[in-house]
Each structure stands twice: as C-alpha cells, then as structure tokens.
VMD Tcl script that draws the C-alpha trace (Angstrom):
set ca {
  {26.66 -66.45 -1.73}
  {28.69 -63.53 -3.63}
  {31.88 -62.70 -1.72}
  {32.04 -59.15 -0.63}
  {35.62 -58.71 -1.98}
  {35.35 -60.58 -5.32}
  {33.30 -62.04 -8.05}
  {33.94 -63.74 -11.48}
  {31.94 -65.25 -13.83}
  {31.80 -65.57 -17.93}
  {29.30 -64.30 -20.13}
  {28.30 -63.14 -23.56}
  {28.08 -59.77 -25.08}
  {26.40 -58.61 -28.18}
  {27.53 -56.14 -31.09}
  {25.31 -53.43 -32.57}
  {26.13 -54.79 -36.10}
  {28.29 -56.30 -38.40}
  {30.44 -53.52 -39.05}
  {31.04 -53.07 -35.26}
  {31.25 -56.60 -34.70}
  {33.88 -56.92 -37.73}
  {36.32 -55.14 -35.64}
  {36.58 -57.95 -33.37}
  {38.31 -59.97 -36.03}
  {41.19 -57.28 -36.14}
  {44.20 -57.01 -34.12}
  {42.43 -54.37 -32.08}
  {40.82 -57.13 -29.83}
  {42.81 -59.76 -28.75}
  {42.19 -62.85 -26.98}
  {43.30 -61.82 -23.25}
  {42.79 -58.20 -23.97}
  {41.14 -56.02 -21.05}
  {38.28 -54.26 -21.57}
  {36.35 -51.14 -19.87}
  {33.00 -51.72 -18.80}
  {30.78 -48.59 -18.99}
  {26.98 -48.01 -18.33}
  {25.46 -46.13 -21.35}
  {22.18 -44.82 -21.23}
  {19.79 -46.33 -23.94}
  {16.58 -43.94 -23.65}
  {16.02 -44.47 -19.98}
  {17.48 -47.55 -18.94}
  {21.40 -47.54 -18.84}
  {23.12 -50.80 -20.68}
  {26.31 -51.96 -19.88}
  {28.83 -52.05 -22.75}
  {32.86 -52.57 -23.25}
  {35.34 -50.46 -24.71}
  {38.40 -51.92 -26.16}
  {42.09 -50.04 -25.27}
  {41.58 -47.78 -28.21}
  {38.64 -46.61 -26.41}
  {35.99 -48.05 -29.20}
  {32.78 -49.85 -28.11}
  {32.97 -53.44 -28.82}
  {29.69 -54.65 -27.43}
  {27.20 -54.99 -24.65}
  {25.02 -56.89 -22.21}
  {21.72 -58.05 -21.80}
  {19.51 -56.41 -19.00}
  {20.44 -59.53 -16.64}
  {24.24 -59.11 -16.88}
  {24.12 -55.31 -16.87}
  {22.02 -55.97 -13.80}
  {24.77 -57.78 -12.31}
  {27.31 -55.47 -13.32}
  {25.42 -52.46 -11.99}
  {25.28 -54.35 -8.18}
  {29.05 -54.77 -8.82}
  {29.51 -50.95 -9.19}
  {27.31 -50.44 -6.33}
  {29.44 -52.28 -3.92}
  {32.32 -50.02 -5.19}
  {34.21 -52.90 -7.17}
  {36.83 -52.74 -9.79}
  {35.18 -54.30 -12.88}
  {37.60 -55.87 -15.48}
  {36.25 -57.74 -18.49}
  {38.99 -59.83 -20.37}
  {37.82 -60.93 -24.08}
  {37.81 -64.64 -23.95}
  {36.08 -65.79 -27.47}
  {34.84 -64.32 -30.87}
  {31.92 -65.91 -32.55}
  {29.55 -65.29 -35.59}
  {25.87 -66.60 -36.20}
  {24.48 -67.05 -39.50}
  {20.96 -66.94 -37.85}
  {18.92 -64.59 -37.76}
  {19.74 -63.00 -41.10}
  {22.19 -61.79 -41.93}
  {24.29 -62.97 -38.97}
  {25.47 -60.84 -36.23}
  {29.12 -61.29 -34.37}
  {29.24 -62.17 -30.52}
  {31.28 -63.01 -27.78}
  {32.24 -64.01 -24.42}
  {34.26 -62.15 -21.56}
  {35.63 -63.24 -18.16}
  {34.59 -60.66 -15.61}
  {36.39 -59.98 -12.50}
  {35.09 -57.63 -10.03}
  {36.92 -56.51 -6.85}
  {37.42 -53.76 -4.13}
  {40.12 -51.67 -3.29}
  {41.07 -54.39 -0.52}
  {43.59 -56.83 -1.43}
  {43.85 -55.11 -4.64}
  {47.25 -55.50 -5.75}
  {46.61 -59.30 -5.01}
  {43.34 -59.21 -7.41}
  {45.34 -57.16 -10.28}
  {47.96 -60.06 -9.88}
  {45.63 -62.51 -10.29}
  {43.72 -60.57 -13.42}
  {47.20 -60.84 -15.28}
  {47.48 -64.62 -14.90}
  {44.10 -64.93 -15.94}
  {45.00 -63.24 -18.86}
  {47.74 -64.69 -19.92}
  {45.90 -68.32 -19.59}
  {43.33 -66.89 -22.16}
  {45.68 -65.69 -24.38}
  {47.08 -69.50 -24.49}
  {43.38 -70.85 -24.94}
  {43.26 -72.11 -21.35}
  {39.31 -71.62 -20.31}
  {40.45 -70.80 -16.30}
  {37.51 -71.10 -13.70}
  {37.18 -67.58 -12.49}
  {34.20 -68.19 -10.29}
  {36.06 -68.70 -7.02}
  {35.01 -70.01 -3.60}
  {35.70 -68.44 -0.28}
  {38.63 -70.77 0.41}
  {39.82 -70.05 -3.17}
  {39.95 -66.43 -2.46}
  {41.53 -66.58 0.48}
  {44.27 -68.55 -1.28}
  {44.63 -65.92 -3.79}
  {44.83 -63.34 -1.20}
  {47.78 -65.28 1.19}
  {49.55 -65.88 -2.30}
  {49.40 -61.96 -3.16}
  {47.59 -63.27 -6.26}
  {50.25 -65.88 -7.26}
  {47.44 -68.46 -6.97}
  {45.85 -69.86 -9.79}
  {42.77 -72.17 -10.05}
  {43.20 -75.71 -11.32}
  {39.90 -75.98 -12.66}
  {38.40 -75.09 -16.02}
  {35.40 -74.31 -17.70}
  {33.53 -75.88 -20.66}
  {34.03 -74.81 -24.05}
  {31.73 -71.92 -25.69}
  {28.35 -73.74 -26.33}
  {27.54 -73.24 -30.21}
  {24.25 -73.69 -31.91}
  {23.67 -74.58 -35.33}
  {24.73 -71.85 -37.36}
  {27.29 -70.40 -34.61}
  {31.00 -70.47 -35.64}
  {34.11 -70.01 -33.17}
  {36.68 -67.28 -34.50}
  {38.52 -66.75 -32.01}
  {39.79 -68.53 -28.65}
  {43.39 -67.85 -28.12}
  {45.89 -65.69 -29.47}
  {47.91 -66.85 -32.72}
  {51.40 -66.40 -33.35}
  {51.09 -63.64 -35.58}
  {48.79 -61.52 -33.13}
  {51.72 -62.26 -30.09}
  {54.19 -60.46 -32.79}
  {51.66 -57.78 -33.45}
  {51.32 -57.45 -29.61}
  {55.01 -57.47 -29.06}
  {55.38 -54.80 -31.62}
  {53.13 -52.48 -29.41}
  {55.08 -53.25 -26.14}
  {58.07 -52.30 -27.99}
  {60.17 -55.30 -27.79}
  {62.31 -55.74 -30.64}
  {64.28 -58.25 -29.25}
  {61.12 -60.86 -29.13}
  {59.86 -59.54 -32.55}
  {63.32 -60.45 -33.99}
  {63.23 -63.66 -32.61}
  {59.94 -64.40 -33.59}
  {60.63 -63.51 -37.40}
  {63.80 -65.27 -37.40}
  {61.70 -68.42 -36.59}
  {59.56 -67.87 -39.30}
  {62.32 -67.04 -41.72}
  {64.06 -70.47 -40.51}
  {60.67 -72.57 -41.02}
  {60.10 -71.33 -44.23}
  {63.73 -71.80 -45.47}
  {63.26 -75.21 -44.09}
  {60.11 -75.84 -46.09}
  {61.79 -74.67 -48.94}
  {64.85 -76.70 -48.61}
  {62.67 -79.82 -48.30}
  {60.13 -79.04 -51.27}
  {63.47 -79.07 -53.44}
  {64.80 -82.23 -52.02}
  {61.78 -83.86 -52.82}
  {60.26 -82.16 -55.81}
  {63.29 -80.35 -57.64}
}
mol new
graphics top color blue
foreach p $ca { graphics top sphere $p radius 0.5 }
foreach p [lrange $ca 0 end-1] q [lrange $ca 1 end] { graphics top cylinder $p $q radius 0.2 }
display resetview
C-alpha cells in the first residue's frame, strides 16, 4: 500500500523525436540531474512531461505513469524526477532515444528530511549506483528519524535492454563532473581536475618516449 508521506519508483520516459532526444547526450542533461514534472495537455488528455533545469522539454511518460503521477499531485505531493539512464533503440526505424528517471514524491510533512534524502539519491546516481527508492514504512521511518541522512543498502537491477537497445549514459563522466563544477563556479575544484588531466597526459608522453622514443 502506498505511503501517505512518500512514494518512490523508477520509470522509463520517451522522447518526441530524435532531435529532441539527442539533447540527452549533451551537457544540459546529466545523470543525477533533477527534472521538473509537468502535466501538459495533449488534445483532451494530460500527459506527464519532464523539463530539465534549462526549462527544455526532455521527454514524456505513458498513460500509466501519467495517471500514477496525477494521483501523487492530487495528494499534494512534491514530485522530483532524477535522471538515471539514457538509451537509444534502433527499432522501429529510424530509431529513438529514451531514458529512465527515479521518481521521488513526498508531502510537505518532513519535507526537509526528504529533500536531504533526494540529494543523496542524486549523488549515488551520479556515480552509477542504482539505489532503491521504493521504501517500506520502516525505511521511511528510518529516513525521517535520521533527518534524511539514512540511505538504502538495496540496489535495483540495471536497465533491461532489448535487442537493438544501447545504454548511452548510466553515470557522470569525469568531463561531465568538470562541466558541472564550472557551472557551480567552483574554480578550485576545476583547477585540481585539470591539473590531474595534465599530469596524466604528461606521464603518458614520458612513458611513450621511454619505450618508443
């Protein structure tokens, strides 16, 4: 039975076309990013869509997930969608991009604890750790008691891929982390990162010259 305070689950989303889907491969949509869920009218029926932090529409959910999210909204829940995977399928022709998000929905009650928990989930997903977000009542109690510092030890299975599917993103790369630091205006961390790259490249050049020079 769903909790009155919190619901969490992973679900897939689709993109409208290859052009829109291709933006998922750029630096504007990184694993661990927080997306806004909005209900967009499609003729007569609303469709749940996700928008990135630059207010670009990234994808949409099917009718079942849309209905599930509508119930969360009706209960007055805040809904967070965290990007956890990006894929491409070559069928049907000409192929399409799709992805997966972790949905975290919770009410104003204990919001601070759930906000903290959400940040931890984002960090774990950035590193490629597919943490379980479907929590039992006991787990929710532990989360609240710890003010959001408690995190699950359970993990969920990797994205299920069919024939013709390719997993394009499942974690943040080193370069993506550097881009994010630049956006957050953390020059010190960026300098350390680029110094590390320079040192590695220098060592590779030295070793190359020793063996082949």
